[in-house]
C-alpha positions as CSV (number, residue, x, y, z in Angstrom):
1,M,-17.8,209.6,108.8
2,M,-14.6,208.9,106.8
3,A,-12.7,211.6,108.8
4,A,-13.9,210.0,112.0
5,L,-12.8,206.5,110.8
6,F,-9.3,207.8,109.9
7,S,-9.1,209.4,113.3
8,V,-9.9,206.1,115.1
9,I,-7.4,204.2,112.9
10,F,-4.7,206.9,113.7
11,V,-5.3,206.6,117.4
12,V,-5.2,202.8,117.3
13,L,-2.0,202.7,115.3
14,G,-0.5,205.4,117.5
15,T,-1.4,203.5,120.6
16,A,0.1,200.3,119.2
17,T,3.3,202.1,118.3
18,V,3.6,203.6,121.8
19,V,3.0,200.2,123.5
20,Y,5.5,198.5,121.2
21,F,8.3,201.0,122.2
22,V,7.3,201.8,125.8
23,A,5.9,198.4,126.9
24,P,7.3,195.8,124.5
25,G,6.6,193.0,127.0
26,I,2.9,193.4,126.4
27,V,3.3,193.2,122.7
28,Y,5.6,190.2,123.1
29,R,3.1,188.3,125.3
30,T,0.4,189.1,122.8
31,A,2.4,187.8,119.9
32,M,3.2,184.6,121.8
33,G,-0.4,184.2,122.7
34,L,-1.3,184.4,119.0
35,A,1.5,181.9,118.1
36,R,0.1,179.5,120.7
37,R,-3.4,179.9,119.3
38,H,-2.1,179.2,115.8
39,G,-0.5,176.1,117.1
40,R,-3.8,175.0,118.7
41,L,-2.1,175.2,122.1
42,K,-3.6,176.2,125.5
43,S,-1.7,177.3,128.5
44,K,-2.3,175.1,131.6
45,Q,-0.8,174.4,135.0
46,I,-0.7,171.4,137.3
47,S,0.9,170.6,140.7
48,V,3.5,167.9,140.5
49,A,6.0,166.7,143.1
50,G,6.0,170.0,145.0
51,H,6.2,172.2,141.9
52,D,3.6,174.1,140.0
53,V,4.3,173.0,136.4
54,A,3.2,175.2,133.6
55,Y,2.6,173.5,130.2
56,L,1.1,173.9,126.8
57,E,-1.4,171.3,125.4
58,G,-3.3,170.9,122.2
59,G,-4.3,168.7,119.4
60,S,-5.6,165.1,119.6
61,G,-4.3,161.7,118.9
62,P,-1.4,159.7,120.5
63,P,0.3,161.8,123.3
64,L,3.6,163.4,122.4
65,I,5.5,165.0,125.3
66,L,8.3,167.4,124.3
67,L,11.1,168.7,126.6
68,H,13.0,172.0,126.1
69,G,16.7,172.6,126.5
70,F,18.7,174.3,129.3
71,G,17.7,177.9,129.9
72,A,14.8,177.5,127.5
73,N,11.0,177.0,128.0
74,K,7.9,175.5,126.6
75,D,7.6,178.1,123.8
76,H,10.6,176.8,122.1
77,W,8.2,174.3,120.6
78,T,5.4,176.8,119.7
79,L,6.5,177.4,116.1
80,I,6.6,173.7,115.3
81,A,3.3,173.0,117.1
82,P,0.9,173.8,114.1
83,F,2.5,170.9,112.2
84,L,2.2,168.4,115.1
85,T,-1.2,169.2,116.8
86,R,-3.0,168.0,113.6
87,H,-1.8,164.5,114.4
88,Y,-1.0,164.2,118.1
89,R,-2.0,165.3,121.5
90,L,0.9,167.6,122.1
91,I,2.1,168.2,125.7
92,V,4.9,170.7,126.3
93,P,5.9,171.4,129.9
94,D,8.2,174.0,131.4
95,L,10.5,171.6,133.2
96,P,10.6,172.4,137.0
97,G,13.0,175.2,137.6
98,F,12.4,176.8,134.2
99,G,10.0,179.1,132.4
100,D,6.8,179.6,134.4
101,S,7.2,176.5,136.5
102,S,8.2,176.7,140.2
103,R,11.8,177.3,141.2
104,R,12.6,176.1,144.7
105,D,16.0,177.0,146.3
106,S,15.7,173.9,148.5
107,A,15.0,171.5,145.5
108,N,17.6,169.6,143.5
109,Y,17.5,169.7,139.7
110,A,20.0,167.0,138.9
111,T,19.0,164.2,136.4
112,A,17.4,161.7,138.8
113,P,15.0,164.1,140.5
114,Q,14.1,165.7,137.2
115,L,13.3,162.3,135.7
116,E,11.1,161.5,138.6
117,R,9.2,164.8,138.1
118,I,8.7,164.0,134.4
119,G,7.2,160.7,135.3
120,A,5.0,162.3,137.9
121,F,3.9,165.0,135.4
122,A,2.8,162.3,132.9
123,D,1.0,160.4,135.8
124,A,-0.8,163.5,136.9
125,L,-2.1,164.0,133.3
126,G,-3.2,160.4,133.2
127,V,-0.8,159.6,130.4
128,D,0.6,156.1,130.9
129,T,2.4,155.5,127.6
130,F,3.5,158.2,125.2
131,H,5.9,159.3,122.6
132,L,8.7,161.5,124.0
133,G,11.0,164.1,122.4
134,G,13.5,166.7,123.5
135,N,16.2,169.2,122.5
136,S,19.6,169.5,124.0
137,M,19.2,169.0,127.8
138,G,15.6,168.0,127.1
139,G,16.9,165.4,124.6
140,Y,19.2,164.0,127.3
141,L,16.4,163.8,129.8
142,A,14.1,162.2,127.2
143,A,16.7,159.5,126.4
144,M,17.5,158.9,130.1
145,F,13.8,158.6,130.9
146,A,13.3,156.1,128.1
147,A,16.3,154.1,129.4
148,R,14.7,153.9,132.8
149,N,11.1,153.6,131.8
150,S,11.2,151.8,128.4
151,S,7.7,150.3,128.8
152,R,6.2,153.8,128.9
153,V,8.0,155.4,126.0
154,Q,6.7,154.3,122.6
155,S,9.3,156.3,120.5
156,L,12.0,158.9,121.0
157,W,12.7,162.1,119.1
158,L,16.1,163.5,120.0
159,L,17.2,166.8,118.6
160,A,20.9,167.4,119.4
161,P,20.7,165.7,122.8
162,A,23.3,166.5,125.4
163,G,25.2,163.7,127.1
164,A,27.3,162.1,124.3
165,M,30.6,162.5,126.2
166,S,32.8,160.9,123.4
167,A,31.6,163.5,120.8
168,A,34.1,166.2,119.7
169,P,34.1,169.2,122.0
170,S,31.9,172.0,120.7
171,E,32.8,175.7,120.8
172,V,30.4,176.2,123.8
173,L,31.8,173.3,125.7
174,E,35.3,174.6,125.3
175,E,34.2,178.0,126.6
176,I,32.5,176.3,129.6
177,E,35.7,174.3,130.3
178,A,37.7,177.6,130.2
179,G,35.4,179.0,132.9
180,H,32.8,181.0,130.9
181,N,29.3,179.6,130.4
182,P,27.6,181.3,127.5
183,L,24.4,179.4,128.2
184,V,23.7,181.7,131.2
185,T,22.9,185.2,129.9
186,E,22.8,188.5,131.9
187,T,23.7,191.2,129.4
188,A,22.6,192.2,125.9
189,E,25.9,191.1,124.6
190,D,25.4,187.7,126.3
191,F,22.0,187.4,124.7
192,D,23.2,188.3,121.2
193,R,26.1,185.9,121.5
194,L,23.9,183.0,122.6
195,T,21.5,183.7,119.7
196,E,24.5,183.6,117.3
197,L,25.6,180.3,118.8
198,C,22.2,178.6,118.6
199,F,21.3,179.5,115.0
200,T,22.8,179.4,111.6
201,V,20.0,181.8,110.4
202,A,18.0,183.1,113.4
203,P,14.3,183.7,112.9
204,P,13.4,187.4,112.5
205,M,12.7,189.1,115.8
206,P,11.7,192.7,116.3
207,G,14.4,194.5,118.2
208,Q,12.0,195.6,121.0
209,F,11.2,191.9,121.8
210,K,14.7,191.5,123.0
211,R,14.0,193.7,126.0
212,P,11.5,191.4,127.8
213,L,13.5,188.3,126.8
214,L,16.7,189.8,128.2
215,A,14.9,191.0,131.4
216,R,13.7,187.5,131.9
217,A,17.1,186.0,131.3
218,K,18.6,188.4,133.9
219,R,16.0,187.3,136.5
220,E,16.6,183.6,135.9
221,A,20.4,183.7,135.5
222,A,21.4,182.9,139.1
223,F,18.9,180.0,139.3
224,N,19.9,178.7,135.9
225,Q,23.5,178.6,137.1
226,K,22.3,176.5,140.2
227,I,20.5,174.1,137.9
228,F,23.5,173.9,135.5
229,E,25.8,173.0,138.4
230,E,23.4,170.4,139.8
231,L,22.5,168.8,136.5
232,F,25.9,168.6,134.9
233,A,28.1,168.0,138.0
234,D,27.7,164.3,137.7
235,V,26.2,163.5,134.3
236,E,25.7,159.9,133.3
237,P,27.0,159.5,129.8
238,L,24.5,158.4,127.2
239,E,27.2,155.9,126.1
240,D,26.5,154.1,129.4
241,A,22.8,154.8,129.8
242,I,21.2,154.0,126.5
243,A,23.4,151.4,124.8
244,G,21.1,148.8,123.2
245,L,17.9,150.7,124.0
246,L,15.2,149.1,121.8
247,T,12.9,152.2,121.7
248,P,12.4,153.3,118.0
249,S,14.2,156.6,117.8
250,L,14.7,159.6,115.4
251,V,18.0,161.4,116.1
252,V,18.4,164.9,114.5
253,W,21.4,167.2,114.5
254,G,22.4,170.3,112.7
255,D,25.7,170.3,110.8
256,N,26.5,173.8,112.1
257,D,25.7,173.1,115.8
258,R,28.1,175.2,117.9
259,I,26.4,174.2,121.2
260,L,26.9,170.4,120.9
261,D,29.1,169.1,118.1
262,C,27.3,167.1,115.4
263,S,29.7,164.2,115.8
264,G,27.2,163.3,118.5
265,L,24.8,162.2,115.8
266,A,26.7,159.0,114.9
267,I,27.5,158.2,118.5
268,V,23.9,158.5,119.8
269,S,22.4,156.7,116.8
270,G,24.9,154.0,117.1
271,L,24.0,153.3,120.7
272,L,20.3,152.7,119.9
273,S,19.1,149.5,118.5
274,D,16.4,151.0,116.3
275,A,17.4,154.5,115.3
276,K,17.1,156.7,112.2
277,S,19.5,159.6,112.0
278,I,19.2,162.9,110.1
279,L,22.0,165.5,109.7
280,M,20.3,168.8,108.7
281,P,22.5,171.0,106.5
282,R,23.1,174.7,107.3
283,M,21.3,174.1,110.7
284,G,22.2,175.2,114.2
285,H,21.3,173.8,117.6
286,V,17.5,174.3,117.6
287,P,15.9,172.9,114.4
288,M,12.4,173.2,115.7
289,L,12.9,177.0,115.9
290,E,15.2,177.6,112.9
291,R,13.3,175.5,110.3
292,P,10.1,174.2,112.0
293,A,8.3,173.0,108.9
294,E,11.2,170.9,107.7
295,T,11.9,169.5,111.2
296,A,8.3,168.6,111.6
297,A,8.1,166.9,108.2
298,S,11.0,164.6,109.0
299,Y,9.3,163.6,112.3
300,L,6.0,163.0,110.7
301,E,7.7,160.7,108.1
302,F,9.4,158.8,111.0
303,R,6.1,158.3,112.8
304,K,4.5,157.2,109.5
305,E,7.1,154.5,109.1
306,L,6.4,153.3,112.7
307,A,2.7,152.9,112.0
């Protein structure tokens, strides 16, 4: 019996090892499925404004919609989800054009149509008023949505939002100005470089997991470039859009953000009439990924103060 058990264990471990090296995408998807389950999230889909929108949902309580950054997807919020779904109904879409949501060559992904799609997404879920958050591009869209739909947004959570045009130029913005966009990745070197730019200390990732992530980045590169050009060709500065906005807001930035300079923290906070600001030490551009527990704790404290 014992010999037979060891044989079974050997076969299982051997199979898992082979799958990890030969088909890492399967292992990665399994790992993400487990992470979503740990965060009490379920994968769903709904048709909105001519797009099939994939999203994650879980938890109960006041609805909290979270928007990812450029080139990212809904799973950028998966690691922080366990801390949030205990308190809120968490709703995390792949914005149209990203992740598992539809990409349409004929559609435009500039600010105005994306804001309309966000509103239509909330309407389709029957969510009239909600709390709204976002990182980077998602933070910009969240702030712009609140400025145009203030009666719907009960509070804002902005993590290094784009759009503060008077902030000091970041390392990445200087590269983009020089003609190279490190946010669109097509090679392993591009992928590693973007990871380095986003994090001060990147979360551990098995080397084989880079393969499916890089493959996806290559597939999406051309469309991401289209979205980038449409979204940022005529950006309305936050300085013009949200000045005096009354929505209670928490603005968070990392002091080592190389994507968007942390000088944006004082600018964005100063534009808002009711804002709390936090500069996180030794932090990069994506606090919800780099230190999810700490990032969630500051948000929970903010929401507690609102109650």
